[in-house]
C-alpha positions as CSV (number, residue, x, y, z in Angstrom):
1,M,-15.9,-29.5,22.2
2,K,-17.9,-26.9,24.2
3,N,-16.5,-23.3,24.3
4,P,-14.7,-23.1,27.6
5,I,-15.2,-19.3,28.0
6,E,-18.9,-19.2,27.1
7,A,-20.1,-19.1,30.8
8,L,-17.7,-16.3,31.8
9,N,-19.2,-12.9,32.6
10,K,-17.6,-10.2,30.4
11,I,-18.1,-7.6,33.1
12,F,-15.5,-9.4,35.2
13,D,-12.9,-9.5,32.3
14,S,-11.3,-6.5,34.0
15,R,-8.9,-7.3,36.8
16,I,-10.0,-4.2,38.6
17,R,-13.7,-5.2,38.6
18,L,-12.6,-8.7,39.6
19,G,-10.7,-7.2,42.5
20,V,-13.6,-4.9,43.5
21,M,-16.0,-7.8,43.5
22,S,-13.6,-10.0,45.4
23,V,-13.4,-7.3,48.2
24,L,-17.1,-6.7,48.3
25,I,-18.1,-10.4,48.5
26,V,-16.3,-10.8,51.8
27,N,-17.1,-7.4,53.3
28,D,-20.5,-5.9,54.2
29,S,-19.4,-2.6,52.7
30,I,-16.2,-0.6,51.9
31,S,-15.5,3.0,51.3
32,F,-14.2,4.5,48.0
33,N,-10.9,5.5,49.7
34,E,-10.4,2.1,51.2
35,L,-10.9,0.4,47.8
36,K,-8.6,2.9,46.2
37,Q,-5.8,2.2,48.7
38,L,-6.3,-1.5,48.7
39,L,-6.3,-1.9,44.9
40,E,-3.8,0.9,44.4
41,L,-5.9,2.8,41.8
42,T,-6.4,6.4,40.9
43,D,-9.8,8.1,41.6
44,G,-10.8,8.2,38.0
45,N,-9.8,4.6,37.2
46,L,-11.7,3.2,40.2
47,A,-14.7,5.4,39.6
48,S,-15.0,4.2,36.0
49,H,-15.0,0.6,37.0
50,L,-17.4,1.1,40.0
51,N,-19.8,2.9,37.5
52,T,-19.7,-0.2,35.3
53,L,-20.6,-2.4,38.2
54,E,-23.3,0.0,39.4
55,Q,-24.9,0.1,35.9
56,A,-25.0,-3.7,35.9
57,Q,-26.7,-3.5,39.3
58,Y,-23.9,-5.6,40.9
59,L,-23.3,-3.1,43.7
60,K,-25.1,-0.4,45.7
61,V,-23.7,3.0,46.3
62,Y,-24.3,4.9,49.6
63,K,-23.4,8.6,49.9
64,A,-23.2,10.3,53.2
65,F,-21.4,13.2,54.9
66,I,-18.9,12.9,57.7
67,G,-18.6,16.5,58.8
68,K,-18.3,18.4,55.6
69,K,-16.7,15.6,53.6
70,T,-18.6,13.2,51.5
71,N,-18.2,9.5,52.3
72,T,-19.1,7.0,49.6
73,T,-19.4,3.4,50.4
74,Y,-20.3,0.3,48.3
75,S,-21.9,-3.0,49.0
76,I,-22.6,-6.0,46.8
77,T,-26.2,-6.7,45.7
78,E,-27.8,-10.1,45.5
79,L,-27.6,-9.9,41.7
80,G,-23.9,-9.1,42.0
81,R,-23.3,-11.9,44.5
82,H,-25.0,-14.4,42.2
83,A,-23.2,-13.2,39.1
84,F,-19.8,-13.2,40.7
85,K,-20.3,-16.7,42.1
86,A,-21.4,-17.9,38.7
87,H,-18.4,-16.4,37.2
88,L,-16.1,-18.0,39.7
89,D,-17.8,-21.4,39.2
90,A,-17.4,-21.0,35.4
91,L,-13.6,-20.2,35.9
92,E,-13.2,-23.3,38.1
93,K,-15.0,-25.6,35.5
94,M,-12.9,-24.1,32.7
95,I,-9.7,-24.8,34.6
96,K,-10.7,-28.3,35.5
97,G,-12.1,-29.1,32.1
98,V,-9.3,-27.8,29.8
């Protein structure tokens, strides 16, 4: 019997990273504060998970100023889109095959 979890992407093991990618895949971009409110996370917790996704090159970070305040927004990369869709496909196959 083939290992049913072999094709799953370990980066998406975290429910927070799964949530971030789910939001990004259906939005062109989203701000840090919008993500924080939507996923009900602390600054540090969200920043840690965003950093992991950025290191994997699954998202792009855009920093700008609105007045004197920084505004950080995120968007999904093509690599991130491909990896996330592959992960979802693997989940679906696992559910159907087990």
